[in-house]
Every structure is written in C-alpha cells, then in structure tokens.
C-alpha positions as CSV (number, residue, x, y, z in Angstrom):
1,M,19.1,22.9,-87.6
2,I,16.5,24.6,-89.8
3,Q,14.8,22.2,-92.3
4,P,13.5,23.4,-95.7
5,K,9.8,23.9,-95.8
6,T,7.1,26.2,-97.2
7,D,4.6,28.3,-95.3
8,D,1.8,30.7,-96.2
9,I,2.6,33.3,-93.5
10,L,2.1,36.9,-94.6
11,L,5.5,38.5,-94.0
12,S,6.2,42.1,-94.9
13,V,9.5,43.8,-95.6
14,P,9.8,45.3,-92.0
15,D,9.6,41.7,-90.7
16,Y,12.7,40.5,-92.5
17,M,15.4,42.0,-90.2
18,P,13.9,41.1,-86.9
19,T,13.1,37.6,-88.1
20,L,16.6,37.0,-89.4
21,L,18.1,38.3,-86.1
22,G,15.7,36.0,-84.3
23,V,16.8,33.0,-86.4
24,M,20.4,33.8,-85.5
25,G,19.6,33.9,-81.8
26,M,20.1,37.6,-81.6
27,E,16.6,38.6,-80.5
28,N,18.1,41.0,-77.9
29,K,19.8,42.9,-80.7
30,I,16.5,43.9,-82.4
31,P,16.3,47.7,-82.0
32,K,13.2,48.9,-80.1
33,V,12.3,51.3,-83.0
34,V,11.9,48.4,-85.5
35,E,8.3,48.2,-86.7
36,G,8.5,44.6,-88.0
37,K,7.8,41.4,-86.0
38,N,10.2,38.6,-85.2
39,Y,8.7,35.4,-86.7
40,A,11.8,33.2,-86.1
41,D,9.7,30.7,-84.1
42,L,8.1,29.7,-87.3
43,F,11.4,28.2,-88.5
44,F,11.7,26.1,-85.4
45,D,8.1,24.7,-85.6
46,K,6.9,26.8,-82.7
47,P,3.6,28.6,-82.7
48,V,3.5,32.2,-83.9
49,N,0.8,34.9,-83.9
50,R,0.1,35.1,-87.6
51,P,-0.9,38.4,-89.2
52,K,-4.4,38.4,-90.7
53,K,-3.7,41.3,-93.2
54,Q,-0.9,42.7,-95.3
55,L,-0.6,45.9,-97.2
56,Y,0.5,45.7,-100.9
57,F,1.6,48.5,-103.1
58,G,1.3,48.3,-106.8
59,V,1.4,50.3,-110.0
60,Q,-0.5,49.7,-113.2
61,K,1.9,49.2,-116.2
62,P,0.7,52.1,-118.3
63,I,1.4,54.5,-115.5
64,L,5.1,53.4,-115.3
65,N,6.2,55.1,-118.5
66,R,4.1,58.3,-117.9
67,I,5.7,61.2,-116.2
68,P,3.1,63.4,-114.4
69,E,3.0,67.0,-115.6
70,G,5.5,69.1,-113.8
71,L,7.9,66.3,-112.8
72,E,11.1,65.2,-114.4
73,R,12.5,61.7,-114.7
74,K,15.9,61.6,-113.0
75,T,18.2,58.6,-113.0
76,T,20.8,58.3,-110.2
77,H,23.9,56.3,-110.8
78,L,25.4,54.8,-107.6
79,P,29.2,54.9,-107.4
80,W,29.6,51.1,-106.8
C-alpha cells in the first residue's frame, strides 16, 4: 500500500502517465513513444534516478491581456 509522503523530485507533465501506469503495475503498457519517465519506484521507497533539471514555461502578466499585432483572440467552446 502506498503511504502518504512528500518528496522534492522534479516531475514534468510527460512523467505523469508513465508514473501512474507504473504505480498501477502496468509498466509493460507504457507506449515506447512516451517521452516521460516512470518514477513509480519513488512511491514504493525504492531508489530512482532523479532529474537534475526541469524546464518551466511562464508568461508575464502584462503580456496575457495584450494581443500581438496581426493576431485575433478566439475562444473555443467545447461541446461538453
């Protein structure tokens, strides 16, 4: 059983799916084309190769409301 805990591992979005599949014991179902890593061993107190870097994307607030010249703001409403 997985026990609650905290950790400072640097996970990125591509790591979520392979890690969740690994936690569920479905490592063999992780597609070969997946770019993320399976860090499931972390949840079972086993050693993992920890990433040393992570890429973050961000936007400064003033830029959020400004539409660059030549572009239109378009909102898409999903059917659900």
